[in-house]
C-alpha angles and dihedrals in degrees: 000000000000128000114266089234092062110120111237101171106039095181093057097029094238117160128210090252094051092047092047091052091051092048091052096042093053097035093237116180108176141038088252091054090053094047093047093048108092093200095068094054099201137128098024101110124037091359095211090124088068094059131010100358127251094283095033086255100126093248097136146131095273090055092052091047091052093048091049091050090052092047092243097120 
């Protein structure tokens, strides 16, 4: 598990906790759902949060989606 304060989308300053809340609130299931939802505001600039993470550390949108689905975030 990662701390809720961990920044996932550096360009838009969105933390793991904020993204998880948005995913839950809007019942988002896939990466495409998250990217198409204008309320979450992630993945629209440098796009590294969709793949490897900003620092190539694996902290990305798919990780947060998986943690939400498992009830770990």
